[in-house]
Structure formats: C-alpha cells, structure tokens
C-alpha positions in Angstrom: 0.0 0.0 0.0 2.8 2.4 0.9 4.5 1.7 -2.4 1.3 2.5 -4.3 0.9 5.8 -2.4 4.5 6.8 -3.3 3.9 6.0 -6.9 0.7 8.0 -7.0 2.5 11.0 -5.4 5.2 10.9 -8.0 2.7 10.8 -10.8 0.9 13.9 -9.3 4.1 16.0 -8.9 5.9 15.0 -12.1 4.8 17.5 -14.8 4.1 16.3 -18.3 6.8 16.7 -21.0 5.2 19.8 -22.5 5.1 21.4 -19.0 8.7 20.5 -18.3 9.8 22.2 -21.6 8.5 25.5 -20.3 11.1 25.4 -17.4 14.0 25.9 -19.8 15.3 29.5 -19.5 14.3 31.6 -22.5 17.9 32.2 -23.8 18.6 28.4 -23.7 15.4 27.6 -25.4 16.2 30.1 -28.1 19.6 28.6 -28.6 18.1 25.1 -28.7 15.7 26.1 -31.4 18.5 27.8 -33.4 20.7 24.7 -33.3 17.8 22.5 -34.4 16.7 25.0 -37.2 20.3 25.0 -38.5 20.3 21.3 -38.9 16.8 21.2 -40.4 17.4 24.0 -42.9 20.8 22.6 -43.9 19.2 19.2 -44.5 16.2 20.3 -46.7 16.7 24.0 -47.5 14.6 27.0 -46.5 11.6 26.4 -48.8 11.2 22.7 -48.1 11.6 23.0 -44.3 8.5 23.8 -42.4 8.2 25.1 -38.8 6.8 21.7 -37.9 10.1 20.2 -39.1 12.0 22.6 -37.0 9.8 22.0 -34.0 10.2 18.2 -34.4 14.0 18.7 -34.6 14.0 20.8 -31.5 11.6 18.5 -29.6 9.1 21.3 -28.9 5.6 22.4 -30.0 5.2 24.8 -32.8 3.7 27.3 -30.4 7.0 27.5 -28.7 8.7 28.6 -31.9 6.3 31.5 -32.2 7.2 32.7 -28.8 10.7 33.3 -30.1 10.3 33.9 -33.8 7.6 35.7 -35.7 7.9 33.6 -38.9 10.0 31.0 -40.7 11.9 33.8 -42.4 12.6 35.5 -39.0 13.9 32.2 -37.7 16.1 31.7 -40.8 17.6 35.1 -40.5 18.4 34.4 -36.8 20.1 31.2 -37.8 22.3 33.1 -40.3 23.1 35.8 -37.7 24.1 33.2 -35.2 26.4 31.5 -37.7 27.9 34.9 -38.7 28.4 36.0 -35.1 30.1 32.7 -34.2 32.3 33.0 -37.3 33.3 36.6 -36.4 34.2 35.6 -32.9 36.3 32.6 -34.1 38.3 34.6 -36.6 38.9 37.7 -34.6 36.9 40.0 -36.8 37.0 42.9 -37.5 40.7 42.3 -37.7 42.6 39.7 -39.7 45.2 38.0 -37.4 47.7 35.2 -37.5 45.0 32.9 -36.1 42.1 34.0 -38.4 42.4 31.1 -40.8 42.7 28.5 -38.0 39.7 30.1 -36.4 37.7 29.9 -39.6 38.4 26.1 -39.8 37.5 25.7 -36.2 34.2 27.5 -36.6 33.3 25.4 -39.6 34.3 22.2 -37.9 32.1 23.0 -34.8 29.1 24.0 -36.9 29.4 22.7 -40.5 25.7 23.1 -41.2 25.8 26.7 -40.1 28.8 27.4 -42.2 27.3 25.8 -45.3 24.0 27.7 -44.7 25.8 31.0 -44.5 28.0 30.6 -47.5 26.3 28.2 -49.9 22.6 27.6 -49.2 21.4 31.1 -48.2 23.1 32.7 -51.1 20.7 30.8 -53.4 17.7 32.2 -51.6 16.8 35.6 -53.1 14.9 36.6 -49.9 18.2 36.3 -47.9 20.8 37.4 -50.5 21.1 40.8 -48.9 22.3 39.3 -45.6 24.8 37.1 -47.3 26.1 39.9 -49.4 26.7 42.0 -46.3 28.7 39.2 -44.7 30.9 38.9 -47.7 31.2 42.7 -47.9 32.5 42.7 -44.3 35.0 39.9 -45.1 36.3 41.9 -48.1 36.7 45.0 -45.9 38.6 43.1 -43.3 40.9 41.6 -46.0 41.4 45.0 -47.5 42.6 46.4 -44.2 44.9 43.5 -43.7 46.5 44.1 -47.1 46.9 47.8 -46.7 50.3 48.8 -48.0 51.2 45.4 -49.3 49.7 45.9 -52.8 50.1 49.5 -53.8 48.0 49.4 -57.0 44.4 50.0 -55.9 42.8 47.9 -58.6 44.9 44.9 -57.8 44.4 45.4 -54.1 40.7 45.3 -54.7 41.1 42.2 -56.7 43.0 40.4 -54.0 40.7 41.6 -51.3 37.7 40.2 -53.2 39.3 37.0 -54.2 40.8 35.9 -50.8 37.6 35.6 -48.8 36.0 33.6 -51.7 39.1 31.3 -51.7 38.9 30.9 -47.9 35.2 29.9 -47.9 35.5 27.5 -50.8 38.7 26.0 -49.3 37.0 25.4 -46.0 33.9 23.9 -47.6 36.1 21.5 -49.6 38.0 20.6 -46.4 34.7 19.8 -44.7 33.6 17.7 -47.7 36.7 15.5 -47.6 36.4 14.7 -43.9 38.3 17.6 -42.2 41.9 16.2 -42.6 44.6 17.7 -40.3 43.2 21.1 -39.4 46.6 22.6 -38.6 48.0 21.7 -42.0 44.8 22.8 -43.7 45.3 26.2 -42.2 48.9 26.4 -43.3 48.0 25.5 -46.9 45.2 28.0 -47.1 47.6 30.7 -45.8 50.1 29.6 -48.4 47.5 30.0 -51.1 46.8 33.5 -49.8 50.4 34.3 -50.1 50.3 33.2 -53.7 47.4 35.6 -54.4 49.1 38.5 -52.8 52.3 37.8 -54.7 50.4 37.6 -57.9 48.7 40.9 -57.2 52.1 42.6 -56.4 53.6 41.1 -59.6 50.7 42.3 -61.7 51.2 45.8 -60.3 54.9 45.7 -61.2 56.2 45.3 -57.7 
C-alpha cells in the first residue's frame, strides 16, 4: 500500500513533458531552437523546411517557436546571424590576425551546417541574399585592411581583397567535404595559397 501511495504521489508531482519544456530559460530555449533549425534548414533547404520540421528537430511544440520567432523567415535570419556571429568571434573580426584562418576552420568544424547555410545555401535564396552579401562585404573589408600597404596598386588590391575571402570559404567547404583532414596543415595550406594571391597581385602591379 505504501509503495502505491508513493507511486501516485510521484505521478501527481511530475509534470508532463510539455510542461517541463517550459522550465528551460528563454535564452537556452532560443539557442536550442536555433541549433535545431540550423540542422533542419541545412538538410532540406529553406523552402522545403516547415516550422513543424524545426519543432520536431528541437523537440518542442510549434507554439514554442512562435514565442521566439515571428515567422520562418525570421527564424532563418536568426540562424544566419548566429552563424555569422560565431564566425566573427572565431576569426577575430573585424581584424585579420595570425589565427584567423585557423579560427575559420574551427568554426566550420564545430558547426558545418551553419557554415554551409551561411555561404552556400542562403546565397541561393533571393529573400536572404542581402544578408549574405553583407557578410561577404565585411569579409572583403577586413581583408582590404589586412592588405593595406602590401599591394600599392588600388585595382589589384581590390582584386586580391575580393578573391581571398572567396578562396577561404571554398577551401573550408572543400575541407569539410573531404572529412576535415589535419586542421593545422589545412590552415597552413590555405595561408600559403593566400600568399600566392598577394604575390600575384604585387607582380601584376609591377612590384
């Protein structure tokens, strides 16, 4: 009899799953949804991914999503901002440092879906092209500052500043695709390729 009473008491005080979900702090719930949405969008794309898909990935009800995001587009933009912010933190933006390339690889390895969304998938979605163009514009600006004085000819400096971020992104995606071999060597080889571009720009400028 005592065992039955204890079991009944546990059943009364243990909230259902949906109630327990409400106990997660708002910031942690938002992060959980963003991580789940990153995976869902990377798997099927923006158009083919519904809020129900994201809710299922996150293990929450759709109503929970609407407490954090007004629409699927709002959620997608938040996913892209999260990926961009993590990338900036990992690479030391707005400066280009000796560890920026290694940081780029680390960020991609930690969140490959977010990296691919930011630089491949979202760029194909006209509704979000403006956000991606802004990310690339910032990368070019950072590169241009890093190259200041190294390539005197303005036209070739612009060429190198535009080319290097594109090379970096494509090199990292290729590195992810082949299984992320030897991160330290990958960083060194990307940096070596960067040096080749800078040297080509200087040679073209008659330096």
